[in-house]
N, C-alpha and C positions, 0 to 999 in steps of 0.2 A: 580470274582476276585477283591481283593481290589487294589484300586490305591495308590502306594507308595506317601507319603507326599511330597516328592520333585517334583514328576510330577505335583500335584496341585499347588504347589508354582510356578513351572516354567510357568505352564498356565496362572496363575494370573498376574505374571511378564509381560509375553508377551502381555496380554490384555492391561496392564497399558501402556507398551511402545508404542504399537501400536496406541493407541488414542492420543499419545502426537506427533504424527509425523507431519511434515512440507511438504508443497508441494514446489517443485523446480520448478522453471521457468529459462530457457536459457535466455540470453540477447536478443536473437532474438524474443522470445516470448514476453518478457518484451516490447521491441521496438514496437511490434504490438498491445500491449494491449491498448484498449481505454478507457479514462477518460472522462467521458460525450461523446461528439463527437470526440474527438482529441487523437491521438496515442501518446503514451509515446514519440516516436522520434521526432514527430512533435513539441512537447512542448519543448523537449529538444533542439531543433535545433533553437529555438528563442534565446536562451543564454540571457534571461532576458530583451531583447532590447523591450521596449515598442511598438515601431512601427511594429516590427516583430509580436508580440502578438495581436496587434490591427488588423492587416492584416489577421492573422489566425483566431482570435476568435471576438473579438470586444474591443473598448477601455475599460479598467478596471473600475469597480465601484470605487474601492479604491486601493491605493498603500500604503504599509508600508515599511521602510526601517530601519534598524539598524545595530549595531555592536555587535559582540560577539566573545568569543576566542581571540586568538592572531592574531590581523589584519584582522579578518573575517567580512566582510560586507555581509548583508542579504537583500533581497527584496522579498516581498509577493504581488502578484496581486490577487484582487478578482473580479471576473466576474459573470454577470447575470447568472441565472440557478445554482448557488451554487458551481461553480468551483474556486478553489483558487490554484494557482500555485506560489511556491517558489524557489528560487535560492539563491546559495550562492558563494561569490567570496572570495577565501582562499589567493588570492595574492601569491600563490606559484608558483614554476616552473613546477610542475606536471600538473596542470590544474589551471585556473583562475576561469572560472563561471561554476557551475554546478547546475542541477535541484536536488533539495534536498526534495521538498515537494510537494504532490498533495493531495487536498481533492476534492472528486467528488460526485456526486448524482448518477452516474451510472459507471459500468465497464463492458466492453466487454472483454472477454477472450476466445480464440479459438472458436469465434463465438457464445457465449453464454454471454447473457446480464442480468444482474441484476441491481436493483435499490434501493436506500434508500426508505424505506416505502413498499416495496414489499418483497415477499419470496425468501429467500435465497436457496430454493430447486434445482433449476437448476444448481448451483454450487455445494451444499452439496451432491449431488448424484455421482458427479465425482470427487471431492477433499475431502481430510481429514479435519475435523474441530478440533480446539484445544482450550483449555481454556488458555487464557493468564495470565500473573503474576498479572495483576489487576482484576482477575476473571470474565472477560468477554470473550465471545465466539466469535471465528472469523475463518474464512478460511485464513490461512496465508501462503504466498508464499515468498520464499527466492530465491535470484536471484544467480544463479550457486552456491549454497551452500555457498554464502557469507552471513553472518548473520548480515550485516550491514544496509541492506536496504529493509526491509520487505513490502510488499502490504498486507494491512489487509481489509478484507471484514468483519466487525463486525456484529454480530446479536443477538438478543434476543433469547435464547434457548427455552423459553416457547413458543413463537409464530412463531418462524423462519422468523422474519421480520427483514431485513438489517437495522442496524442503523448508520453505517458510513463506507465510503470506503477511505482509505489514502494509501498514498506511503511516508515512511519517512526515510530519511538517518539517522541511528543511534537513531532512535526514538526521534528526535528533537522536542522541544516544544518551539519555539522561540517566539510565539506570538499566539494570537487568533483573529478572527474578530467576 
């Protein structure tokens, strides 16, 4: 029996959209996610206070500050071990200081840890991989289906080796260390 053309087209479209799927995280899962050895919630609770960060992690290797947007100030702390944590101060009434950037060498999600320079296989067995707009490959997590703040575990598709782990509000690139 011959397959109708529309059925073949439907199967191809399903395959295309199935591979473009993102992985959803609840806020509770995000708060428990570890970047290097620190949960998202632990980092968030420091509220950009260098004394709290020093108590939690250590004194930063470097600190960068700047202004951007309308009255927005930002600060980035770089720590030994490759951890970079960034905050933004919007000076609005909704919130004042928010955690808006994390770059880490390891991520632990639901008890599974992967590190930069190691295989992504432990996560890619469980979560969907996607090709990003910049043509790189990643496991992309979106928080409660809000597309503003993805957690990205980028990897080389030829070797399956993790190349970068980040959390970014609105994909901001305010600086580089």
